[in-house]
N, CA, C and O of each residue as an XYZ file, in Angstrom:
664
protein
N     147.871     58.032    114.187
C     147.398     57.245    113.072
C     148.581     56.937    112.158
O     149.490     57.748    111.985
N     148.540     55.785    111.604
C     149.586     55.291    110.724
C     149.432     55.950    109.358
O     148.336     55.978    108.797
N     150.540     56.483    108.819
C     150.492     57.149    107.526
C     151.122     56.244    106.479
O     151.827     55.300    106.836
N     150.889     56.503    105.200
C     151.537     55.691    104.149
C     153.057     55.774    104.215
O     153.749     54.813    103.877
N     153.571     56.907    104.645
C     155.027     57.053    104.782
C     155.562     56.105    105.857
O     156.629     55.514    105.693
N     154.808     55.961    106.970
C     155.215     55.038    108.036
C     155.275     53.607    107.506
O     156.185     52.849    107.844
N     154.305     53.247    106.679
C     154.296     51.889    106.124
C     155.476     51.717    105.172
O     156.129     50.674    105.171
N     155.752     52.748    104.353
C     156.848     52.666    103.386
C     158.204     52.537    104.087
O     159.091     51.854    103.575
N     158.379     53.167    105.225
C     159.675     53.148    105.918
C     159.834     51.955    106.871
O     160.911     51.713    107.416
N     158.768     51.243    107.049
C     158.836     50.117    108.008
C     159.767     49.036    107.461
O     159.649     48.599    106.316
N     160.684     48.628    108.312
C     161.586     47.548    107.941
C     161.467     46.440    108.979
O     161.339     46.680    110.180
N     161.514     45.257    108.477
C     161.415     44.094    109.362
C     162.813     43.492    109.540
O     163.622     43.546    108.614
N     163.103     42.934    110.686
C     164.398     42.267    110.930
C     164.370     40.901    110.270
O     163.360     40.197    110.239
N     165.507     40.581    109.758
C     165.586     39.305    109.073
C     165.957     38.233    110.105
O     166.784     38.418    110.998
N     165.326     37.180    109.921
C     165.625     36.061    110.827
C     165.678     34.753    110.020
O     165.193     34.638    108.895
N     166.272     33.839    110.652
C     166.391     32.557    110.021
C     165.017     31.917    109.997
O     164.275     31.952    110.978
N     164.709     31.355    108.898
C     163.433     30.689    108.699
C     162.290     31.695    108.818
O     161.222     31.367    109.333
N     162.507     32.879    108.356
C     161.462     33.903    108.385
C     160.621     33.855    107.138
O     160.680     32.896    106.369
N     159.863     34.862    106.946
C     158.983     34.959    105.781
C     159.800     35.280    104.546
O     160.935     35.746    104.637
N     159.196     35.022    103.374
C     159.870     35.321    102.130
C     159.868     36.835    101.956
O     158.825     37.485    102.019
N     161.058     37.376    101.735
C     161.196     38.827    101.605
C     160.400     39.339    100.434
O     159.796     40.408    100.532
N     160.374     38.627     99.336
C     159.631     39.084     98.170
C     158.146     39.153     98.446
O     157.496     40.131     98.078
N     157.605     38.154     99.075
C     156.176     38.144     99.380
C     155.828     39.270    100.348
O     154.810     39.942    100.187
N     156.674     39.472    101.351
C     156.435     40.533    102.325
C     156.506     41.877    101.620
O     155.660     42.739    101.860
N     157.501     42.077    100.750
C     157.640     43.337    100.033
C     156.438     43.593     99.120
O     155.915     44.705     99.062
N     156.004     42.534     98.403
C     154.837     42.678     97.536
C     153.589     43.035     98.349
O     152.799     43.915     98.006
N     153.472     42.286     99.455
C     152.295     42.548    100.290
C     152.349     43.968    100.854
O     151.326     44.652    100.883
N     153.501     44.417    101.294
C     153.649     45.767    101.839
C     153.359     46.818    100.768
O     152.748     47.848    101.053
N     153.796     46.556     99.539
C     153.507     47.487     98.458
C     151.996     47.578     98.228
O     151.438     48.662     98.055
N     151.350     46.397     98.232
C     149.892     46.389     98.048
C     149.210     47.134     99.193
O     148.310     47.940     98.957
N     149.627     46.875    100.419
C     149.065     47.562    101.589
C     149.325     49.053    101.476
O     148.449     49.870    101.761
N     150.559     49.410    101.050
C     150.918     50.814    100.898
C     150.001     51.499     99.878
O     149.497     52.593    100.133
N     149.788     50.864     98.739
C     148.911     51.459     97.717
C     147.483     51.616     98.251
O     146.888     52.690     98.168
N     146.955     50.532     98.795
C     145.562     50.559     99.277
C     145.408     51.524    100.449
O     144.458     52.304    100.518
N     146.354     51.449    101.355
C     146.273     52.337    102.518
C     146.466     53.791    102.096
O     145.810     54.687    102.628
N     147.373     54.028    101.134
C     147.580     55.383    100.628
C     146.290     55.945    100.023
O     145.921     57.099    100.240
N     145.620     55.076     99.253
C     144.353     55.508     98.648
C     143.308     55.787     99.730
O     142.614     56.803     99.686
N     143.204     54.890    100.687
C     142.240     55.078    101.776
C     142.596     56.324    102.588
O     141.715     57.081    102.996
N     143.880     56.528    102.816
C     144.334     57.686    103.586
C     143.983     58.991    102.851
O     143.479     59.938    103.455
N     144.258     59.023    101.532
C     143.914     60.228    100.741
C     142.402     60.472    100.757
O     141.940     61.597    100.949
N     141.645     59.392    100.550
C     140.183     59.530    100.568
C     139.707     60.052    101.934
O     138.808     60.888    102.029
N     140.348     59.523    102.979
C     139.997     59.957    104.335
C     140.293     61.446    104.505
O     139.481     62.186    105.061
N     141.464     61.883    104.020
C     141.832     63.301    104.115
C     140.849     64.164    103.308
O     140.390     65.208    103.771
N     140.535     63.693    102.074
C     139.597     64.430    101.242
C     138.227     64.529    101.924
O     137.580     65.577    101.915
N     137.812     63.416    102.509
C     136.511     63.418    103.196
C     136.523     64.334    104.423
O     135.524     64.986    104.723
N     137.641     64.379    105.120
C     137.753     65.301    106.266
C     137.666     66.754    105.812
O     136.969     67.568    106.417
N     138.400     67.070    104.716
C     138.364     68.419    104.176
C     136.952     68.763    103.696
O     136.426     69.848    103.941
N     136.364     67.783    102.999
C     134.997     67.997    102.515
C     134.044     68.174    103.696
O     133.149     69.018    103.658
N     134.239     67.387    104.724
C     133.411     67.488    105.927
C     133.546     68.873    106.559
O     132.556     69.471    106.980
N     134.799     69.383    106.620
C     135.025     70.724    107.169
C     134.327     71.788    106.312
O     133.669     72.692    106.827
N     134.491     71.653    104.977
C     133.820     72.619    104.079
C     132.306     72.561    104.259
O     131.637     73.591    104.337
N     131.780     71.347    104.324
C     130.327     71.196    104.478
C     129.854     71.733    105.825
O     128.778     72.323    105.933
N     130.684     71.517    106.855
C     130.325     72.042    108.175
C     130.308     73.570    108.146
O     129.417     74.200    108.715
N     131.309     74.161    107.473
C     131.343     75.621    107.351
C     130.150     76.116    106.536
O     129.515     77.114    106.877
N     129.860     75.393    105.449
C     128.723     75.775    104.604
C     127.409     75.630    105.381
O     126.516     76.472    105.288
N     127.321     74.540    106.147
C     126.127     74.337    106.969
C     125.977     75.473    107.982
O     124.871     75.966    108.204
N     127.066     75.878    108.582
C     127.024     76.996    109.532
C     126.577     78.280    108.829
O     125.776     79.051    109.358
N     127.121     78.492    107.611
C     126.732     79.675    106.848
C     125.231     79.627    106.513
O     124.518     80.623    106.636
N     124.774     78.442    106.086
C     123.350     78.305    105.769
C     122.467     78.444    107.008
O     121.363     78.983    106.933
N     122.952     77.961    108.129
C     122.210     78.108    109.380
C     122.078     79.575    109.755
O     121.013     80.029    110.174
N     123.184     80.318    109.597
C     123.133     81.760    109.862
C     122.196     82.455    108.886
O     121.419     83.331    109.268
N     122.280     82.050    107.604
C     121.402     82.628    106.581
C     119.935     82.319    106.892
O     119.059     83.169    106.738
N     119.690     81.084    107.333
C     118.327     80.698    107.704
C     117.818     81.577    108.856
O     116.682     82.050    108.831
N     118.657     81.784    109.844
C     118.256     82.621    110.979
C     118.007     84.052    110.521
O     117.055     84.700    110.956
N     118.881     84.537    109.633
C     118.697     85.890    109.094
C     117.377     85.984    108.350
O     116.640     86.956    108.513
N     117.067     84.973    107.527
C     115.805     84.960    106.789
C     114.604     84.896    107.731
O     113.595     85.568    107.519
N     114.730     84.074    108.775
C     113.639     83.990    109.758
C     113.422     85.351    110.420
O     112.291     85.809    110.580
N     114.536     85.987    110.801
C     114.432     87.316    111.414
C     113.797     88.307    110.441
O     112.952     89.117    110.821
N     114.222     88.227    109.171
C     113.666     89.138    108.153
C     112.173     88.878    107.966
O     111.393     89.819    107.824
N     111.776     87.614    107.965
C     110.353     87.283    107.824
C     109.542     87.794    109.008
O     108.442     88.322    108.844
N     110.099     87.629    110.200
C     109.407     88.135    111.387
C     109.277     89.652    111.307
O     108.222     90.217    111.597
N     110.367     90.297    110.908
C     110.348     91.758    110.777
C     109.343     92.179    109.708
O     108.594     93.138    109.898
N     109.327     91.461    108.582
C     108.389     91.792    107.500
C     106.953     91.595    107.970
O     106.080     92.398    107.643
N     106.701     90.534    108.733
C     105.351     90.288    109.256
C     104.944     91.401    110.213
O     103.814     91.886    110.166
N     105.868     91.803    111.079
C     105.572     92.892    112.010
C     105.305     94.181    111.257
O     104.374     94.919    111.577
N     106.135     94.447    110.250
C     105.948     95.654    109.441
C     104.612     95.613    108.719
O     103.899     96.615    108.662
N     104.271     94.446    108.164
C     102.987     94.303    107.473
C     101.835     94.517    108.452
O     100.849     95.176    108.119
N     101.956     93.964    109.655
C     100.903     94.154    110.668
C     100.773     95.630    111.034
O      99.666     96.158    111.137
N     101.912     96.289    111.229
C     101.880     97.715    111.564
C     101.260     98.523    110.433
O     100.456     99.425    110.666
N     101.649     98.184    109.193
C     101.106     98.905    108.039
C      99.597     98.676    107.934
O      98.846     99.604    107.636
N      99.156     97.436    108.179
C      97.727     97.129    108.129
C      96.985     97.917    109.211
O      95.923     98.484    108.955
N      97.541     97.948    110.401
C      96.905     98.702    111.484
C      96.864    100.193    111.149
O      95.849    100.857    111.361
N      97.977    100.712    110.624
C      98.006    102.132    110.243
C      96.993    102.417    109.147
O      96.304    103.437    109.175
N      96.906    101.506    108.177
C      95.944    101.695    107.080
C      94.513    101.661    107.619
O      93.672    102.455    107.200
N      94.239    100.739    108.548
C      92.893    100.672    109.132
C      92.598    101.940    109.925
O      91.496    102.484    109.857
N      93.593    102.405    110.677
C      93.403    103.633    111.445
C      93.153    104.801    110.501
O      92.249    105.608    110.716
N      93.967    104.879    109.451
C      93.832    105.970    108.484
C      92.492    105.882    107.760
O      91.836    106.897    107.522
N      92.095    104.666    107.414
C      90.794    104.483    106.756
C      89.672    104.934    107.690
O      88.719    105.576    107.249
N      89.781    104.604    108.966
C      88.784    105.038    109.939
C      88.719    106.552    110.021
O      87.636    107.137    110.072
N      89.891    107.184    110.034
C      89.923    108.646    110.085
C      89.327    109.259    108.831
O      88.600    110.250    108.901
N      89.638    108.665    107.672
C      89.100    109.175    106.409
C      87.584    109.032    106.398
O      86.871    109.944    105.980
N      87.097    107.890    106.855
C      85.648    107.665    106.899
C      84.993    108.652    107.849
O      83.956    109.236    107.536
N      85.606    108.833    109.012
C      85.043    109.771    109.984
C      85.040    111.185    109.419
O      84.069    111.923    109.583
N      86.133    111.561    108.750
C      86.218    112.885    108.152
C      85.160    113.043    107.057
O      84.526    114.091    106.939
N      84.980    111.992    106.261
C      83.970    112.034    105.194
C      82.567    112.146    105.790
O      81.728    112.887    105.278
N      82.319    111.416    106.864
C      81.005    111.492    107.511
C      80.771    112.895    108.073
O      79.680    113.451    107.944
N      81.805    113.459    108.695
C      81.676    114.820    109.227
C      81.406    115.816    108.099
O      80.563    116.703    108.229
N      82.129    115.658    106.999
C      81.947    116.555    105.861
C      80.541    116.390    105.287
O      79.890    117.370    104.926
N      80.081    115.138    105.207
C      78.730    114.881    104.696
C      77.690    115.534    105.601
O      76.731    116.135    105.118
N      77.882    115.414    106.927
C      76.954    116.061    107.870
C      76.955    117.572    107.655
O      75.906    118.216    107.650
N      78.165    118.126    107.475
C      78.283    119.572    107.261
C      77.569    119.984    105.970
O      76.860    120.990    105.938
N      77.764    119.197    104.910
C      77.107    119.500    103.634
C      75.591    119.409    103.783
O      74.855    120.251    103.270
N      75.130    118.372    104.495
C      73.684    118.228    104.714
C      73.129    119.401    105.525
O      72.053    119.919    105.228
N      73.877    119.810    106.551
C      73.431    120.953    107.360
C      73.363    122.218    106.500
O      72.407    122.988    106.596
N      74.383    122.428    105.658
C      74.374    123.598    104.769
C      73.214    123.514    103.791
O      72.564    124.519    103.505
N      72.952    122.315    103.277
C      71.831    122.138    102.342
C      70.511    122.428    103.052
O      69.629    123.073    102.485
N      70.373    121.953    104.289
C      69.147    122.234    105.059
C      68.980    123.734    105.271
O      67.884    124.277    105.138
N      70.094    124.393    105.603
C      70.016    125.847    105.803
C      69.608    126.543    104.510
O      68.806    127.477    104.533
N      70.154    126.094    103.385
C      69.791    126.700    102.101
C      68.326    126.429    101.773
O      67.630    127.302    101.255
N      67.856    125.211    102.077
C      66.441    124.890    101.847
C      65.561    125.771    102.724
O      64.557    126.314    102.264
N      65.948    125.910    104.000
C      65.175    126.767    104.904
C      65.174    128.207    104.402
O      64.143    128.879    104.440
N      66.316    128.677    103.935
C      66.420    130.040    103.412
C      65.532    130.192    102.176
O      64.827    131.191    102.035
N      65.566    129.194    101.277
C      64.739    129.237    100.074
C      63.264    129.197    100.451
O      62.448    129.895     99.848
N      62.917    128.376    101.453
C      61.517    128.308    101.917
C      61.081    129.661    102.469
O      59.980    130.132    102.184
N      61.958    130.281    103.267
C      61.616    131.611    103.812
C      61.460    132.624    102.674
O      60.549    133.451    102.692
N      62.355    132.552    101.690
C      62.292    133.473    100.554
C      60.994    133.251     99.780
O      60.313    134.209     99.416
N      60.652    131.975     99.527
C      59.407    131.658     98.828
C      58.215    132.163     99.621
O      57.283    132.745     99.067
N      58.260    131.929    100.942
C      57.165    132.381    101.807
C      57.045    133.908    101.762
O      55.949    134.465    101.698
N      58.220    134.569    101.800
C      58.210    136.038    101.716
C      57.655    136.495    100.369
O      56.875    137.445    100.307
N      58.061    135.814     99.281
C      57.551    136.168     97.953
C      56.047    135.954     97.865
O      55.331    136.773     97.288
N      55.565    134.843     98.443
C      54.122    134.584     98.426
C      53.389    135.674     99.211
O      52.332    136.146     98.791
N      53.955    136.068    100.352
C      53.328    137.123    101.156
C      53.343    138.439    100.391
O      52.361    139.181    100.393
N      54.480    138.723     99.728
C      54.565    139.960     98.953
C      53.584    139.923     97.780
O      52.957    140.937     97.475
N      53.439    138.763     97.114
C      52.498    138.629     96.001
C      51.071    138.812     96.496
O      50.255    139.462     95.843
N      50.772    138.227     97.668
C      49.420    138.372     98.221
C      49.156    139.829     98.578
O      48.068    140.352     98.337
N      50.161    140.474     99.151
C      49.993    141.886     99.516
C      49.831    142.724     98.257
O      49.001    143.633     98.212
N      50.630    142.416     97.227
C      50.516    143.155     95.970
C      49.142    142.954     95.354
O      48.518    143.909     94.891
N      48.664    141.696     95.348
C      47.332    141.422     94.811
C      46.274    142.202     95.577
O      45.356    142.766     94.981
N      46.404    142.233     96.903
C      45.429    142.956     97.729
C      45.479    144.436     97.406
O      44.435    145.066     97.236
N      46.689    145.008     97.318
C      46.814    146.430     96.988
C      46.267    146.723     95.589
O      45.578    147.720     95.369
N      46.598    145.814     94.635
C      46.119    146.001     93.267
C      44.594    145.922     93.218
O      43.936    146.726     92.558
N      44.046    144.932     93.931
C      42.602    144.790     93.990
C      41.973    146.057     94.575
O      40.986    146.590     94.068
N      42.602    146.519     95.683
C      42.084    147.733     96.327
C      42.185    148.918     95.374
O      41.259    149.721     95.261
N      43.347    149.016     94.677
C      43.537    150.115     93.731
C      42.502    150.039     92.615
O      41.859    151.029     92.265
N      42.357    148.807     92.056
C      41.384    148.643     90.977
C      39.970    148.916     91.458
O      39.168    149.517     90.744
N      39.671    148.478     92.661
C      38.348    148.722     93.240
C      38.132    150.223     93.378
O      37.062    150.744     93.063
N      39.167    150.904     93.855
C      39.051    152.352     94.022
C      38.885    153.013     92.666
O      38.094    153.947     92.533
N      39.612    152.551     91.658
C      39.492    153.116     90.317
C      38.095    152.868     89.751
O      37.497    153.744     89.127
N      37.582    151.643     89.985
C      36.229    151.340     89.518
C      35.210    152.230     90.215
O      34.280    152.734     89.585
N      35.389    152.419     91.514
C      34.462    153.275     92.255
C      34.565    154.711     91.761
O      33.554    155.399     91.622
N      35.790    155.162     91.497
C      36.000    156.508     90.982
C      35.357    156.652     89.605
O      34.712    157.660     89.316
N      35.536    155.637     88.758
C      34.942    155.649     87.434
C      33.422    155.646     87.538
O      32.736    156.360     86.807
N      32.916    154.844     88.444
C      31.466    154.784     88.622
C      30.951    156.128     89.119
O      29.880    156.580     88.714
N      31.717    156.759     89.997
C      31.297    158.053     90.523
C      31.336    159.078     89.409
O      30.449    159.927     89.324
N      32.342    159.021     88.553
C      32.436    159.971     87.444
C      31.293    159.752     86.460
O      30.704    160.712     85.963
N      30.981    158.497     86.180
C      29.873    158.213     85.282
C      28.566    158.718     85.876
O      27.721    159.293     85.190
N      28.435    158.484     87.170
C      27.210    158.946     87.817
C      27.145    160.464     87.763
O      26.081    161.043     87.547
N      28.294    161.102     87.962
C      28.308    162.569     87.914
C      28.055    163.032     86.495
O      27.386    164.045     86.289
N      28.577    162.310     85.508
C      28.389    162.708     84.128
C      26.933    162.509     83.737
O      26.376    163.336     83.014
N      26.319    161.462     84.184
C      24.936    161.257     83.820
C      24.050    162.250     84.550
O      23.033    162.653     83.986
N      24.354    162.652     85.712
C      23.583    163.677     86.401
C      23.813    165.004     85.719
O      22.879    165.802     85.636
N      24.950    165.271     85.248
C      25.221    166.514     84.528
C      24.472    166.489     83.197
O      23.956    167.526     82.780
N      24.397    165.386     82.538
C      23.708    165.308     81.267
C      22.212    165.467     81.480
O      21.537    166.033     80.621
N      21.692    165.005     82.551
C      20.265    165.152     82.832
C      19.976    166.606     83.144
O      18.894    167.094     82.818
N      20.831    167.256     83.714
C      20.586    168.642     84.082
C      20.877    169.577     82.934
O      20.548    170.756     83.066
N      21.425    169.200     81.887
C      21.727    170.075     80.774
C      20.438    170.324     79.982
O      19.560    169.464     79.909
N      20.348    171.521     79.392
C      19.159    171.802     78.604
C      19.168    170.933     77.351
O      20.247    170.685     76.813
N      18.209    170.534     76.936
C      18.030    169.682     75.781
C      17.583    168.335     76.216
O      16.911    167.653     75.444
N      17.878    167.940     77.291
C      17.433    166.765     77.960
C      17.764    165.469     77.291
O      17.108    164.462     77.555
N      18.725    165.450     76.461
C      19.056    164.200     75.853
C      20.028    163.436     76.737
O      20.969    164.002     77.294
N      19.781    162.150     76.853
C      20.698    161.319     77.639
C      21.292    160.266     76.712
O      20.641    159.762     75.797
N      22.446    159.985     76.966
C      23.120    158.976     76.177
C      22.991    157.675     76.937
O      23.410    157.562     78.088
N      22.423    156.729     76.294
C      22.286    155.495     77.012
C      23.433    154.574     76.627
O      24.065    154.703     75.579
N      23.642    153.713     77.464
C      24.744    152.771     77.254
C      24.382    151.777     76.214
O      23.224    151.376     76.101
N      25.359    151.369     75.446
C      25.190    150.333     74.471
C      24.486    150.792     73.217
O      24.218    149.955     72.355
N      24.169    152.058     73.054
C      23.516    152.513     71.845
C      24.529    153.022     70.904
O      24.187    153.460     69.806
């Protein structure tokens, strides 16, 4: 590629009836200025293009890293969700087992209380029967004593009897 320095160093051979040296020099200066500017802009654009290409590569790598991180985060979230569901299932199962155990213990306590109540009722009935029998025996004994006392009073001299309610 032609550089501004190449244009600046270019010399033309002089010939008879050639172009005007001043016009050629002016034109070459104008070409040199314009070409120099275009050349610098071209170099700047190439450098900028290289920087942008490097930046694009960096961003592409960053994008891939982010995609990988997102995939990893999604997998981790899925694993955590599955673990949480599994753990929740275990907790529920454990709670159900504990509830069954508590219900069984409560049933046993109710059965024990029912047996105790039944035993108390039987003991109360037996006590009532014994008390009734005892009282009946006491009444019979009292009646026998009264009968014996009234027979003794009838047999005593004087013959007075004490009647009830007098």
